[in-house]
N, C-alpha and C positions, 0 to 999 in steps of 0.2 A: 246208811242202811246196812243191816247185817243180812247174812244169808237167810236167817230164819224169819226175816220180815217179809219175804216174798214167797210165792207158790213153789219156788225151788228150794227144797230143804232136804235134810238128811234122809227122810223117809222116801224121797223121790229117787234116791240112788240106791239100788238094791245091794251093791257091793262096792268095796273101795277100788279105786284105780291103782294097780300095782306097779306102775312104771314111772320113772322120772322123765322120760322123753316120749315123743311120738315120731318114730323114724320111718315106719312103713306099716302096711297092713298084712304083709306076708306072714309075719311072726306073731300076730295077734290071734287070740282064740275067738271063736264066735261070740262067747259071752263078753269078752272085752270090747268087741266091735258093737255089740248091742248096747253096752253101757255107754259108749261114746255117743251113739245115736239117741239113746234115752235122755242123756244129759243135755244134748243139744235141743231136744224137744222141750224139756223143762225150761230152758233158757228162752226159747222162742215164746213159750206161753207166758213166762214171767215178765218178759219185756214187751209184750203186746206186738209180737211179730218182729222183734229186734228194733223197735222204734224208741224204746225208753231205756234209760240208764239204770243199772243196778250195781252199786259200788261194792261188789264183793272182793275186788282186787285193789282197792284203794291203798296207795303206798307202794305198789309194785311197779316195776319198770320193765318193759318189753322192748327188745331191739329187733327191728326188721333188718336183717343182714342179707341183702339181695345183690347177687352178682349177675343176674340176668334180668332183662326187661320184664316188667309186670305192671298191669293196671288193676285187674280184679283181685288177685291174691294179696298183693301188698296193701291195697286200700282196705280190703275186707279184714285182714288181720289188724290193721291200725284202728279201724272203726270198732271191731270186736273188743280190742283191749280198752279203748276209751269208754265204750258202753259199760265195761266192767269196772271203770274207775281207775284203770292203770295209766301210767305215763308211757309214751311211745317215743322211741328214737328211730328215725328212718336213716339208716346208714347208706352213704353213697361211696362206692369204691373209688370212683374217679377223683374225688376230692379228699381222699384219705391218705394215711401214711403208706398204704399199699403202693401208691404211685412213687414213693420214695424208697421202695425196696423192702419194706417190712413184710414179714411172712403172714400168711392167712391166719395161722394159729396164734401168732403173737398179737395180731390185731384183735382177734376174738378174746384172748386172755386179758388184754388191756381193757376191753369193754367190760369183761366180767369183774375186773378189779374195781370198777366204778360202782359196784353194788347193784347190778341188774339182777333180774329174777329168771329171765328166759330169753333165748335167742330163736328167732324164726329165720331160717336160712334157706335161700334158693341159690343153687350153684349148678353150673353146666357139667361138673364132673360127678359121676355116680359115686355114692359112698361118702361124699363130703359131710353130710349131717352126722353120719355114724362116726367119722373121725373126730368131729367136734364133741360128740357125746362122750368119747373116751378121754378127751383132754380138758373138758370143762366140768365145773361142779354145779352148774345151773342147768335148767331144763333146755332141751334142744327140740325144736319142732321142724320137721322137714317140709318145706314149702315147694319142693321139686328139686330133685338131683339128677340132672341130665335126663336120659330116657328111662331111668330106673323106676322111681315111684313119686307120686304126688298124693300122699295119704288123705289130706283134708279135702282135696277135690274128689277123690273116690268116695269119701264119707258123705259129702254134700250131694253127690249124685245118687247114692244109695238112700240117703235120707229123703230126697225128693220123691223117689220111687215108693219108698215105704209109706210116706205120708199119704199117697194116693191109693196104694194097693194093699197096705197092711203087711202081713207076713210075706216074706219073699220066697218062701219054700214053694217050688214048682213054677215060679214066674220065669218066663223065657225072655232073656235080654240079649239083644244083638248089639255088639260093639262094632261099628262100621268105620273103616278108613285106614289111617296110617298106624296100624298096630305095632309095627316094627320099631317106631321111634317114639311111641306115646307112653309117657309115664302115667298119664291118666288111665289108659287102658289097663296097665298092670295093677294099679291100685283098685280099680273097679273089679277086675277079674278076681283078685284074691278075696275082696270083701263079699262079692256076690256068691262065689263058690261056697264060702264058709257059712253064708246065711241060707244056703239051699237052693239058690236060683240056678237055672240052666243057662249057660252062657254060649253064645255063638259069636265067633270072630269072623268078620267078613271084610273083604277088600281084595285088591289085586294080588296075585301070587307073589309079586316082588315085595309086598308089604305085609303079607300074612302067611307065615310059614306053616307047613303041615306039622311041624314039630310042636306047635302049641297043643296038639291033641294029647301029648304026654301029660298035660296037666288036667285032663278030664273034660276039656271043652270041645265043642264042635267047631270045625273050620269050614268055611264056605267062601267061594269066589263069585257067587251069584246072588246079588242082593234081591232080585226079583223072586228067587226061590225061597228065601227065608222070610221075607216081609209078612206073608200071611200067617206065619207061625209065631211071630214075636208079640209079646205084650208091651215091650219097651224097645226103642231104638235109641242108642247113644251115638251121635254122629260126630266123629273125631276129625279134627283139622289135619290137613296134610302139612307136615312139618318140614318144609323145604330147607329150613335153616340147619337141620340135622342130617341132611342127605348129601352124600358126595356125588351121586349119580341120579339122573331122573328116572324114577321107578315106573313111569308110564309115558306113552308118546306125547300126550298133551293134557292140559287141564280140561279142555273141552271133552276129550274122550273119557277122562275120569268121571266128570259130571254126568255124562251120558249113561255110564254103567253103574255109578255108585251114589249119585246125589239123590236124596229123598225129595221127590217132587209130588205134585198133586195126583198124577196118574198112579204112582205107587201107593200113595195114601188111600186112594179109593179101593185098592186091593188088600189093604191091611184090615186088621180087626178094628171095629168101630171105636173101641176104647184104647187103641194104641197110644202110648205116651212117647213124645219126642223130646229127647234131651240133646244138648250140644254144649260142651264146655267151651267158653269163649277163649279167644275171639272167634266168632263164626265168620266164614267167608260165604256170603250169600251167592248162590249160583254155582258153588263148587260142591260142598258136602250137603247143602240144603238150599232149596229155593226159598225165596222171600215169602211166598204164600204159605209154605209149610212152617217156616220159622215163626210166623205170626198166627198160626191156626190155633183153635181152642185146645187141641191136644198138646200143644207145646208147653214145656215146663222150663224153657230157657231162662226166663226172668225169675221164676220160682227158685231155680238153682242159685242165682245170685243172692236172693234174700236168705235162702237156707244156708248159704255159705257163711253168713254172719253168725247164725245160730250155732252151726257146727264149730266154728272157730272160737266162739265164746265158750262153748262147752270144753273144748280142748284146752284152752288157756286156763280155765278154772281148774280142771283136773290136774294140769301140770303145775300150776303156780299156787293153787289154793292151799288152805291149811292142812297140815298132816299131823298124825299122832306123834311122830318122833322124827328127829333128824338122823337117827341111827339107821342108815340104809346099807343094804348089801349089794355087792357087785353082781351083775348077771353076766351071762356068757357074751352078751353084745356090748358090755362095757357101761351100761347105764344102771343107775341106782334105782332101787325099788322103795316105795314108801306107801303110806296109807293116808287116806283122807279122814279128817275128823267129822 
């Protein structure tokens, strides 16, 4: 099946994707973010909600290069690639030559030498995908680099909001929880700001610095004060694994002050949307009744993650007008889609 045999065709993409990689949302333009979202929407439509295959990447090989634990992101990228007809290699660091002393870059370059088309990388060190993009000639997709960014998670969150509310201009989104250690928060923040949303960061003072105001967002330490004003709440997990000290006295106290529960939901707008990137900790950032309420988009986020990652993989690995690419200031190559 070719690209033009489906509802997703050239006319559905208003302009070409200009980058070889997807490393973050911070350096993308609003138009580029909208193109990513529009492409994901077309793939969701063309594949009947991502349930059907469309072999536009037949013959391509994608490597999942994950150095941190993952369930949703790794599986979502693997499924997205297979739904597009690509082959997938799931790399395991524990059973690789890395355990014999081979460097990270040498491992990646050896994989590249096998004729792969793109690397999806997750690593605990910020900037790792950017380093790979400078050293490899294939596409690099950031699946999370430490606390820096997680661009496809930000995109799928924004996609889920836009699918329900349309244009994000003027929409008020509260990001609640561990802002200090959340790569999801950073990607959401950049994408939402560039699409015209109003962003409120909320959480304990130890996890939400007032310095975030410098980016043009509001900072609050009082969830009850912001709930009535929000159109969307994105409830972020407390990332104990990235913390050296306990940022609050107890989980129970955190839940009392910052968990979205039924009482707070009653004081919110009737149309409030609830998002939570997994894994969710029921009873900590959100109670079970709210996680499963009609306003919850938590499972929609998982479905939309497939569409977003299908769109990203096609834009990165799909056909281009020319292999003559120029270097950008970030070290990635630019190309154009046919």
